[in-house]
N, C-alpha and C positions, 0 to 999 in steps of 0.2 A: 171519445177516441182521439181527439186533437190533444186532450190533457195527457192522455197515455203516451203519445208520440213525442210530446214535448218533454215528458218526464224521461223517457228513454234517451233523449239526446241530453239532457241535463247530467243524467248518470253517466252516459258515455264520456262527455267532456270532463267531468269530475274525475272519473277513473283514468283518463288519459293524463290529466293534470297530475294526479297523485303518482301514476307510474313514472311520468317524466321526472317529476320531483325526487323519487326514490333513486332513479338511476344517475341524476345529477349529484345528490348526496353521495352516492356510492362512488362516483368517479372522484369527486373531491377528497373523500376519505382515502380511496386507494392512492391518490398522489400523495397527501399529507403523510400517510403510512409508509410510503417508499422514501420519502425524505426523511422522515423521523427515523427509520430503520438504518438509512445511510450515516445519519448523523451520529448514531450510537453503535455502529458496527465496530468490533474490534477483530484484528487479524493477527497471525502469528506465522513465524517462519523458523524451523530448526536448522541451523547451519552446519554442514559438514562436507567433507571433501568427497565424500561417495556419491553426492548429488550433483557434482561437477560434471560437464560433459567435455570431453572424458573424464572419469573419476581421478582425483588427486590423492595420493597417500599424504596425510597430514595428521598431527596431533591436534590440530585446530577445531574448535567446536564454538558454537554461539547460537544466540537466539535474537530474533528481532521481533518487536511486538509493535502494533500499530493501533491507533484509535482514531476514528473519523470524528471531526468536530463540524461546526457549521460550515466552514469555508476552507478548512485545512485537514492535513493528515498529520497527526502527531506520532512520534516515533521514538522508541527506545532501543538501541542495539548493544548487546554485550558479547564480546568475542574473547576466547581464551586460547592461548598457545598457538596463535597463527603467526605467520611470517610478517614482514614488514608491510603493514596496510598502506596502499597507495589510493584506493578508491572504494566506496561502498556505493551500490546503485541498486535500483528496481529495475528490471528488466522484463520485457514481454517474452513468453514462452511457456509452452505447456512442459509438465515433466519429460524429461528425456530430449528436450529441444532447447537450442540457444536462440536469443532473439535480442531485438534492439533494446538499448537503454531507455527507460522512460523518465527517471530523475536520478540525479546524484544526490546521495545523502551525505556523503563525507568525502573529501578529497585531501591528500596530503599536500602540504606546501613544500616539504623538504624530503624529496625521495632519497636522499643519501643517508638520512638518519636510520638508525637500526632499531627496531623493536626488541630483539633479542641480542644475545651476546653480552657485552658487558654492561649494557644498559645506561651508559653514561651519557649518551645522545639519544634522546627520544624525539620521534617526529612530530612536528607541529600540524596537527591536522586542522585545516580550515574548512568548515562545512561550507558547501555550495549554496545552502539554504540560509535565508538571512536570519531566522528567529531560533537560533540553535540556543537551547538552554545550558547545555554542557557537553564538554568533549574531554575524556579522561584517557590517556594511554599509559600504562606502566610495562615494565619489561616483558610480562607475559599476558597482559590484559589490555583490552580497549573497551571504552564504553562512550556512546554517544547518544544524544537525545536532542530533539527539536521538532520542527514541523516544515511540512511541504504545503507551499502555495501553488495556484494554477500557473502563476508566472515562472515557476521552477521546472515545469513539465518540457520535456525535450522529446525528440525522435517522432514517432507517430502521434503522440499526445500533444506536441507543440501547440499552443494556441488553444488547447481544450480545457475543461474544468476538472476539478478534483472529483466531481461526481464521475466523470469518465474514467479516471484512474481507479476510483472505488468499484465501478462496474467491471473492470478488466480483473481487479483482485477478486471481486465475488466469483468471476467466471473459472478461477483456477489457473489462469494463463499468465500468471506474473510470478517472479521469483526475486529473492535478495541475492546479490553477487559480491562477495568480498574479494577485491583484487590485491594482490600483494606484489612485492617485488620479485618474490621467488616463483610466483605463478600469475603472470600479468593477465592472463585470461580468466583467472578466479581460482582461489584456493578453497573457498567455502561457498556454499549455495544451499538455499532453502526455499522450496515452493511455498508461496504465500497462501495460506487457508484461513478461513473464519475460525476464530479462536475457539467457537462452541464445537467445531468438528474435530478438534485434536484431542 
């Protein structure tokens, strides 16, 4: 009988150890999976005047693509037929609402230069972000690429991490806003969604 009671205790302790080990491995795996998913997540935003609040009549269109890397958010923005671009930002806000700027992706140094018209004087855009790989603006198009670091975050995300920005993007409560001289509050806007949703 003593042997049987001791055996029950050993089996109980062994099962408890196995159960605890499985829970711990599962928790580690879930955290690793979340980090891995965020590091490899891609997002996109289709930019148009009809998404701006209130809507804007414009021939401008564009697309913004984002890819999360280990500690930054890489982006590529292409805009066609918009007015003179002054700033491009990611804002917080659900569809149909305006919100605070979370990060400035590009800002014009020369607000007097014109994108359209004779095309003789093109604005020099200086990215707010330090690691811009390219910025190109022609008479009817604009293209910029670069990456966002945690130190670039502003507004409600100031002092937070890229993971916090990615979480906001995954929630569907962020959008890209292209501000122009003609429409200072925004000429083009597009809600940011995960690329595989679109």
